[in-house]
C-alpha positions as CSV (number, residue, x, y, z in Angstrom):
1,X,-67.1,-133.5,-3.7
2,X,-63.2,-134.0,-4.7
3,X,-61.0,-131.0,-3.5
4,X,-58.5,-129.2,-6.1
5,X,-55.8,-130.7,-4.6
6,X,-57.7,-134.2,-5.6
7,X,-57.8,-132.8,-9.3
8,X,-53.8,-132.3,-9.7
9,X,-53.0,-135.3,-8.4
10,X,-54.4,-136.8,-11.5
11,X,-52.4,-134.7,-14.2
12,X,-49.6,-136.8,-16.7
13,X,-46.4,-136.7,-15.4
14,X,-45.1,-135.2,-18.6
15,X,-41.7,-133.9,-17.3
16,X,-41.1,-137.8,-16.5
17,X,-42.1,-139.1,-20.2
18,X,-38.7,-140.6,-22.1
19,X,-38.8,-140.9,-25.4
20,X,-37.1,-144.7,-26.3
21,X,-33.7,-144.4,-27.1
22,X,-33.7,-146.3,-30.7
23,X,-36.2,-143.2,-31.9
24,X,-33.9,-140.6,-30.3
25,X,-31.0,-142.3,-32.7
26,X,-33.6,-142.0,-35.3
27,X,-33.9,-138.5,-35.1
28,X,-30.6,-137.6,-35.0
29,X,-29.7,-139.9,-37.8
30,X,-32.1,-137.6,-39.8
31,X,-31.6,-134.6,-39.0
32,X,-27.7,-135.0,-39.4
33,X,-28.8,-136.3,-43.1
34,X,-30.5,-133.4,-43.9
35,X,-27.8,-130.9,-43.1
36,X,-25.1,-132.9,-44.8
37,X,-27.9,-132.8,-47.9
38,X,-28.3,-129.1,-47.4
39,X,-24.6,-128.5,-47.0
40,X,-24.3,-130.4,-50.2
41,X,-27.2,-129.0,-52.5
42,X,-25.6,-125.5,-50.8
43,X,-22.1,-126.2,-52.3
44,X,-23.2,-127.7,-55.3
45,X,-25.1,-124.1,-56.6
46,X,-22.4,-122.2,-55.6
47,X,-20.0,-124.2,-58.2
48,X,-22.7,-123.7,-60.6
49,X,-22.7,-120.0,-60.3
50,X,-18.7,-119.2,-59.8
51,X,-18.1,-122.0,-62.7
52,X,-15.9,-119.9,-65.1
53,X,-15.8,-120.1,-68.7
54,X,-13.5,-122.1,-70.6
55,X,-10.3,-119.1,-71.2
56,X,-8.9,-120.7,-74.5
57,X,-10.4,-120.2,-77.6
58,X,-10.6,-123.5,-79.4
59,X,-12.7,-124.9,-76.0
60,X,-14.9,-122.1,-76.1
61,X,-15.8,-122.4,-80.4
62,X,-15.8,-126.5,-79.2
63,X,-18.7,-125.6,-76.8
64,X,-20.4,-123.8,-78.9
65,X,-20.2,-125.8,-81.6
66,X,-21.8,-129.2,-79.7
67,X,-24.6,-127.4,-79.1
68,X,-25.8,-127.2,-83.1
69,X,-25.9,-131.4,-83.0
70,X,-28.9,-132.0,-84.5
71,X,-29.9,-128.2,-85.2
72,X,-31.5,-127.7,-88.4
73,X,-29.4,-125.0,-90.5
74,X,-32.4,-122.4,-90.5
75,X,-32.0,-122.7,-86.8
76,X,-28.6,-121.7,-86.6
77,X,-27.8,-118.9,-86.7
78,X,-27.3,-117.5,-83.1
79,X,-25.2,-119.8,-82.3
80,X,-22.8,-119.5,-85.5
81,X,-22.6,-116.1,-84.7
82,X,-21.2,-116.3,-81.5
83,X,-18.8,-118.8,-83.1
84,X,-17.8,-116.4,-85.9
85,X,-17.7,-113.3,-83.6
86,X,-14.8,-115.5,-81.3
87,X,-12.6,-116.2,-83.9
88,X,-12.9,-113.1,-86.2
89,X,-12.4,-111.0,-82.9
90,X,-9.3,-113.5,-81.9
91,X,-8.4,-113.0,-85.4
92,X,-8.7,-109.2,-85.4
93,X,-6.4,-109.0,-81.9
94,X,-3.0,-111.6,-83.6
95,X,-3.2,-109.6,-86.6
96,X,-3.6,-105.8,-85.2
97,X,0.3,-105.6,-84.9
98,X,1.5,-107.6,-87.7
99,X,1.0,-108.8,-91.6
100,X,0.9,-112.6,-91.5
101,X,1.0,-114.5,-94.6
102,X,-1.1,-117.1,-95.5
103,X,0.1,-120.2,-94.3
104,X,0.1,-118.5,-90.8
105,X,-3.4,-117.3,-91.1
106,X,-4.3,-120.7,-92.3
107,X,-2.5,-122.2,-88.6
108,X,-4.3,-119.9,-86.4
109,X,-7.7,-121.4,-87.9
110,X,-6.8,-124.4,-87.9
111,X,-6.2,-124.5,-84.3
112,X,-8.7,-122.3,-83.2
113,X,-11.2,-125.7,-84.5
114,X,-8.5,-128.2,-83.0
115,X,-10.6,-129.6,-80.4
116,X,-14.1,-129.8,-83.2
117,X,-14.3,-133.5,-84.0
118,X,-16.7,-135.7,-86.2
119,X,-19.4,-134.8,-87.2
120,X,-18.4,-131.1,-85.8
121,X,-15.4,-129.5,-88.3
122,X,-14.1,-126.0,-88.8
123,X,-12.4,-126.0,-92.5
124,X,-10.0,-123.4,-93.0
125,X,-9.4,-121.2,-96.5
126,X,-7.9,-118.7,-97.4
127,X,-5.7,-116.8,-99.6
128,X,-3.4,-113.3,-100.4
129,X,-2.8,-111.3,-102.8
130,X,-0.9,-108.1,-103.4
131,X,-3.3,-104.6,-104.0
132,X,-2.2,-100.6,-103.8
133,X,1.2,-101.4,-102.5
134,X,0.0,-103.1,-99.5
135,X,-1.3,-106.9,-99.2
136,X,-5.0,-108.2,-99.0
137,X,-5.9,-111.6,-97.2
138,X,-9.1,-113.4,-96.9
139,X,-9.3,-115.4,-93.8
140,X,-12.5,-117.7,-95.0
141,X,-13.4,-120.8,-93.0
142,X,-16.0,-123.8,-93.5
143,X,-18.1,-124.5,-90.1
144,X,-20.3,-128.2,-90.4
145,X,-22.3,-130.0,-88.2
146,X,-23.5,-132.6,-89.9
147,X,-22.7,-133.5,-94.2
148,X,-25.6,-130.8,-95.2
149,X,-25.5,-128.5,-93.1
150,X,-22.8,-126.1,-92.9
151,X,-21.8,-122.6,-93.2
152,X,-19.2,-120.4,-94.8
153,X,-17.5,-117.0,-93.5
154,X,-14.8,-114.7,-95.4
155,X,-13.4,-112.4,-93.8
156,X,-11.2,-109.6,-95.5
157,X,-8.3,-107.9,-93.8
158,X,-5.5,-104.9,-95.0
159,X,-2.1,-105.2,-94.5
160,X,-0.1,-102.1,-94.4
161,X,2.9,-100.6,-92.7
162,X,3.0,-103.7,-89.9
163,X,-0.3,-103.9,-89.3
164,X,-4.2,-105.6,-90.5
165,X,-7.5,-104.3,-90.1
166,X,-10.7,-105.9,-90.9
167,X,-12.3,-104.1,-93.8
168,X,-15.6,-106.3,-94.6
169,X,-17.1,-110.2,-94.0
170,X,-19.4,-111.7,-96.0
171,X,-21.4,-115.2,-95.9
172,X,-20.6,-117.6,-98.9
173,X,-23.5,-120.1,-99.9
174,X,-24.3,-122.1,-97.3
175,X,-24.1,-126.1,-97.4
176,X,-21.4,-126.3,-99.6
177,X,-17.5,-126.1,-98.7
178,X,-15.2,-123.4,-100.0
179,X,-12.7,-122.5,-102.3
180,X,-11.5,-119.4,-103.2
181,X,-9.5,-118.3,-107.2
182,X,-8.3,-114.5,-107.2
183,X,-8.3,-113.3,-111.0
184,X,-6.3,-110.5,-112.5
185,X,-6.6,-107.1,-111.4
186,X,-8.4,-104.7,-114.4
187,X,-6.2,-101.8,-113.1
188,X,-4.1,-101.5,-110.4
189,X,-7.0,-100.9,-107.4
190,X,-9.6,-103.9,-109.1
191,X,-9.4,-106.7,-106.4
192,X,-11.6,-109.4,-107.5
193,X,-12.3,-113.7,-106.8
194,X,-14.5,-115.9,-107.1
195,X,-15.4,-117.7,-104.2
196,X,-17.2,-121.3,-105.4
197,X,-18.4,-124.8,-103.5
198,X,-19.9,-128.1,-103.8
199,X,-22.3,-129.9,-102.2
200,X,-24.1,-133.3,-102.1
201,X,-27.0,-133.6,-104.1
202,X,-29.3,-136.1,-105.2
203,X,-27.0,-138.5,-107.4
204,X,-24.2,-135.9,-108.3
205,X,-22.4,-132.6,-106.6
206,X,-23.7,-128.9,-106.9
207,X,-21.6,-126.2,-107.7
208,X,-22.0,-123.2,-106.6
209,X,-19.6,-119.3,-107.3
210,X,-19.8,-116.0,-106.9
211,X,-17.4,-113.4,-108.4
212,X,-16.9,-110.7,-104.9
213,X,-15.2,-107.4,-105.4
214,X,-13.9,-105.1,-103.5
215,X,-15.9,-101.8,-103.7
216,X,-14.7,-99.2,-101.3
217,X,-14.7,-100.9,-97.4
218,X,-17.5,-103.8,-98.7
219,X,-17.1,-106.8,-100.6
220,X,-20.0,-107.4,-103.1
221,X,-21.9,-110.0,-105.4
222,X,-21.1,-109.1,-109.3
223,X,-22.3,-112.4,-110.1
224,X,-23.5,-115.6,-109.3
225,X,-24.8,-119.0,-109.5
226,X,-26.1,-121.5,-107.4
227,X,-26.6,-125.1,-107.7
228,X,-25.4,-126.2,-110.6
229,X,-26.2,-129.6,-111.0
230,X,-22.7,-131.5,-111.4
231,X,-20.8,-128.0,-112.8
232,X,-17.2,-127.5,-113.3
233,X,-15.6,-124.5,-113.8
234,X,-12.2,-123.8,-115.8
235,X,-10.9,-119.8,-115.4
236,X,-9.1,-118.3,-117.6
237,X,-7.4,-115.2,-118.2
238,X,-10.4,-113.0,-119.5
239,X,-13.4,-116.0,-119.8
240,X,-14.7,-118.7,-117.6
241,X,-16.2,-121.7,-118.9
242,X,-19.6,-123.7,-116.9
243,X,-20.3,-127.0,-117.6
244,X,-23.1,-128.2,-116.1
245,X,-26.2,-130.8,-116.2
246,X,-29.8,-129.9,-116.0
247,X,-31.5,-132.0,-113.5
248,X,-34.8,-132.6,-115.4
249,X,-32.9,-133.4,-118.8
250,X,-30.3,-136.7,-116.5
251,X,-33.8,-137.7,-114.9
252,X,-35.7,-138.2,-117.9
253,X,-32.5,-139.9,-120.1
254,X,-31.5,-142.0,-117.2
255,X,-35.0,-143.9,-117.2
256,X,-35.0,-144.4,-120.6
257,X,-30.6,-145.4,-120.5
258,X,-29.5,-143.1,-122.4
259,X,-26.5,-140.3,-121.7
260,X,-28.1,-136.9,-121.0
261,X,-26.4,-133.9,-123.0
262,X,-24.0,-131.5,-120.6
263,X,-24.2,-128.2,-121.4
264,X,-21.6,-125.7,-121.7
265,X,-21.8,-121.6,-121.1
266,X,-19.2,-119.4,-121.6
267,X,-18.5,-116.0,-120.0
268,X,-16.1,-113.2,-120.8
269,X,-14.7,-111.3,-117.3
270,X,-15.9,-107.3,-117.6
271,X,-15.3,-104.4,-115.0
272,X,-19.4,-105.4,-114.1
273,X,-18.7,-108.6,-113.6
274,X,-19.5,-111.5,-116.4
275,X,-20.9,-111.5,-119.5
276,X,-22.8,-114.2,-121.4
277,X,-20.8,-115.3,-124.7
278,X,-21.7,-118.4,-126.0
279,X,-24.0,-121.5,-124.8
280,X,-24.0,-125.3,-126.3
281,X,-24.5,-128.9,-126.1
282,X,-21.6,-131.3,-125.3
283,X,-21.3,-135.3,-125.1
284,X,-21.7,-136.4,-122.0
């Protein structure tokens, strides 16, 4: 029978085994590569976490607006609201201890949108008007990201004794551009203005108009019309005339190779808004 010493003589001599040199080099290379990869990943994560947000206003606005690419208008509220907050917060801070004129405000808005490029744009529209011994400043803009998708913001500031405050903010009709027309006051504390704009239609531009009045610290809509087909507006001292086509008539008469009638509505300006005075058909 084998002795205990004979059994131990058959044990594998692990302590004397050596890996081939090529395998050792491969293992060391893989370990080094994994270490380098781990360091790179950690550094990338650290940079991503510590990357500061853009600090200047035009860069912040550009970064937000570029997110609107391909976003339909009815899903854009969150981003456009963030842009509006950036713009109005900046204007309030910039105007806090000064009363700028309308040209200065327009230039400040142009600078805020300076980094936007087609199809993105920010188009300022500004007015100023005396009021109660001070100055009212309207700072509006159209923010667009396609030929059709655009929103309009109107902010009204009061300037007095070297300072400005934000009175109220409203939103004019979407999908249009933005213009203003100040109306003569009916009494010393009266302030009213038209906001109007056109949007592209099927074959003709379409006119939208809103008559705003400052009542207390609120902008109130007194009268409005939307999407007047091929609409035109003339504003007089005490009346407004709007000429337009009726789309159904236009399509029907064009199919018959005839010119459709145009329609003309004349309104009297009243303290309550506008009152229809006359309506008639006129030649195309």
